[in-house]
C-alpha positions as CSV (number, residue, x, y, z in Angstrom):
1,M,44.1,-21.4,66.6
2,L,40.8,-20.9,65.5
3,N,38.3,-23.3,66.3
4,I,35.7,-24.3,63.8
5,K,33.0,-22.3,65.1
6,N,34.9,-19.0,64.6
7,I,35.9,-20.1,61.1
8,D,32.0,-20.5,60.3
9,R,31.3,-17.1,61.6
10,I,33.8,-15.5,59.5
11,C,32.6,-17.4,56.5
12,I,29.2,-16.3,57.4
13,A,30.2,-12.8,57.9
14,I,32.2,-12.5,54.5
15,I,29.2,-14.2,52.7
16,V,26.9,-11.7,54.3
17,V,29.2,-8.8,53.4
18,V,29.8,-9.9,49.8
19,A,26.1,-10.6,49.5
20,V,25.2,-7.0,50.8
21,G,28.0,-5.6,48.8
22,L,26.6,-7.5,45.5
23,G,23.1,-6.3,46.5
24,F,24.2,-2.7,46.9
25,F,26.1,-2.7,43.3
26,A,22.8,-4.2,41.8
27,F,20.8,-1.7,43.5
28,K,22.9,1.0,42.4
29,K,23.0,-0.3,38.9
30,T,19.3,-0.5,38.8
31,L,19.0,3.0,40.0
32,T,21.4,4.2,37.3
33,E,19.5,2.2,34.7
34,K,16.1,3.7,35.7
35,K,17.7,7.2,36.0
36,R,19.0,6.6,32.3
37,I,15.8,5.1,31.1
38,R,13.7,8.2,32.6
39,Q,16.2,10.8,30.7
40,E,15.6,8.7,27.5
41,N,11.7,8.8,27.9
42,R,12.1,12.7,28.5
43,L,14.2,13.1,25.4
44,L,11.8,10.8,23.5
45,S,8.9,12.8,24.7
46,S,10.6,16.0,23.7
47,R,11.4,14.5,20.1
48,I,7.6,13.4,19.8
49,Q,6.4,17.0,20.7
50,D,9.0,18.5,18.2
51,L,7.8,16.1,15.3
52,N,4.1,17.1,16.3
53,S,5.2,20.8,15.9
54,A,6.8,20.0,12.8
55,E,3.9,18.1,11.5
56,T,1.4,21.0,12.5
57,N,3.8,23.6,10.7
58,L,4.1,21.3,7.7
59,K,0.2,21.1,7.5
60,Q,0.1,25.0,7.7
61,I,2.6,25.3,5.0
62,K,1.0,23.0,2.9
63,N,-2.4,25.0,3.4
64,I,-0.6,28.3,2.8
65,L,1.1,26.8,-0.5
66,S,-2.2,25.4,-1.6
67,A,-3.8,28.8,-1.0
68,T,-1.1,30.6,-3.0
69,Q,-1.3,28.4,-5.9
70,T,-4.9,28.9,-6.0
71,R,-4.3,32.5,-5.8
72,F,-1.8,32.2,-8.3
73,K,-3.7,30.3,-10.6
74,Q,-6.4,32.8,-10.5
75,I,-4.1,35.7,-11.2
76,D,-2.8,33.6,-14.2
77,A,-6.2,33.1,-15.5
78,R,-6.4,37.0,-15.3
79,I,-3.3,37.8,-17.1
80,P,-3.3,36.1,-20.3
81,Q,-0.3,35.1,-22.7
82,S,-0.9,37.9,-25.1
83,A,-3.1,41.0,-24.6
84,E,-5.9,39.8,-26.6
85,I,-7.0,43.3,-27.5
86,G,-9.7,41.8,-29.9
87,T,-11.4,39.8,-27.1
88,F,-11.0,42.9,-24.6
89,I,-12.6,45.3,-27.1
90,S,-15.3,42.7,-27.7
91,Q,-16.1,42.5,-23.9
92,L,-15.9,46.4,-23.8
93,D,-18.3,46.7,-26.5
94,R,-20.8,44.4,-24.6
95,L,-20.5,46.5,-21.5
96,V,-20.9,49.8,-23.7
97,K,-24.0,48.6,-24.9
98,R,-25.3,47.0,-21.6
99,R,-24.6,50.5,-19.6
100,Q,-25.8,52.7,-22.4
101,I,-22.6,54.5,-22.8
102,V,-21.3,56.1,-25.8
103,M,-17.7,55.5,-26.7
104,V,-16.2,58.5,-28.1
105,S,-12.6,57.2,-28.7
106,L,-10.7,54.1,-27.8
107,L,-6.9,54.4,-28.4
108,P,-4.3,51.9,-27.2
109,Q,-1.1,53.5,-26.0
110,A,2.6,52.5,-26.2
111,E,3.3,48.9,-24.2
112,I,5.3,49.2,-20.9
113,K,7.3,46.2,-20.5
114,A,8.2,45.2,-17.0
115,K,10.2,41.8,-15.7
116,L,7.3,39.5,-15.8
117,Y,4.5,41.1,-17.7
118,T,3.8,43.7,-20.3
119,Q,1.3,46.4,-19.4
120,V,-0.8,47.8,-22.6
121,P,-2.6,51.0,-21.5
122,I,-5.7,52.0,-23.3
123,R,-7.2,55.4,-23.4
124,M,-11.0,55.5,-23.3
125,I,-13.1,58.5,-23.8
126,F,-17.0,57.9,-23.4
127,K,-20.0,59.7,-22.1
128,G,-23.1,58.6,-20.5
129,Q,-25.5,59.1,-17.5
130,F,-23.6,59.5,-14.1
131,K,-25.3,56.1,-12.8
132,N,-24.4,54.0,-16.1
133,V,-20.9,55.6,-16.1
134,H,-20.6,54.2,-12.5
135,L,-21.9,51.1,-13.3
136,F,-19.6,50.7,-16.5
137,I,-16.5,51.5,-14.3
138,N,-17.5,49.1,-11.8
139,D,-18.1,46.5,-14.6
140,L,-14.4,47.3,-15.6
141,E,-13.1,46.9,-12.2
142,T,-14.8,43.5,-11.7
143,M,-13.8,41.9,-15.1
144,T,-12.3,38.4,-15.1
145,R,-9.3,39.8,-16.9
146,L,-6.8,41.9,-14.8
147,L,-7.3,45.9,-15.6
148,S,-5.7,48.6,-13.9
149,M,-7.5,52.1,-13.7
150,D,-4.4,54.3,-14.3
151,R,-6.2,57.6,-14.7
152,L,-9.7,58.7,-14.3
153,V,-11.2,62.1,-15.2
154,V,-14.9,63.0,-15.0
155,R,-16.3,66.2,-16.6
156,G,-19.5,67.5,-16.3
157,S,-21.4,69.7,-13.8
158,A,-23.9,68.6,-11.1
159,K,-26.8,70.2,-13.5
160,E,-25.7,68.1,-16.5
161,T,-27.0,64.4,-16.7
162,V,-24.4,63.5,-19.1
163,R,-20.8,63.0,-17.9
164,Y,-17.8,62.8,-20.2
165,V,-14.9,60.6,-18.9
166,D,-11.4,60.1,-20.1
167,L,-10.1,56.9,-18.7
168,V,-6.7,55.3,-18.9
169,A,-6.9,51.6,-18.0
170,S,-4.1,49.1,-18.7
171,V,-4.4,45.3,-19.7
172,F,-1.7,42.9,-19.1
173,E,0.0,40.0,-20.8
174,R,2.8,37.9,-19.7
């Protein structure tokens, strides 16, 4: 039979084995939990970086959209709802007087309809000194209203101070 000392030793050994086993499982569980937490932290960091990148991209898109809207408003202001030929002719008259140009002929042509706008070509025949003709054409190109120079023919020799110009320019309407 076993004496009490041996039984005590066996019990102590069992308690030690159980304590070491429980400690090992607790340590293993803690390591597994730390590993899972590290993975979750990496995943969260990655998502935060993705969100920051998306936020930056969104800001860039908003800036581009804002610039596009501003540009659209500028173009919209340059292309009126109607051709407003009377207003255009008044502006033209002021430019002709300012640049000392003689308007020989002003002939609106047939409208050209496109999907989003209508183009109204206007043939202008005028004469003036080369410098004034150049400044007049520059004034037309820099008008607030959108104006397209479709055809330009300048006649006159280098000896002549007066140039004759045949210009077809188009105004637009929506």
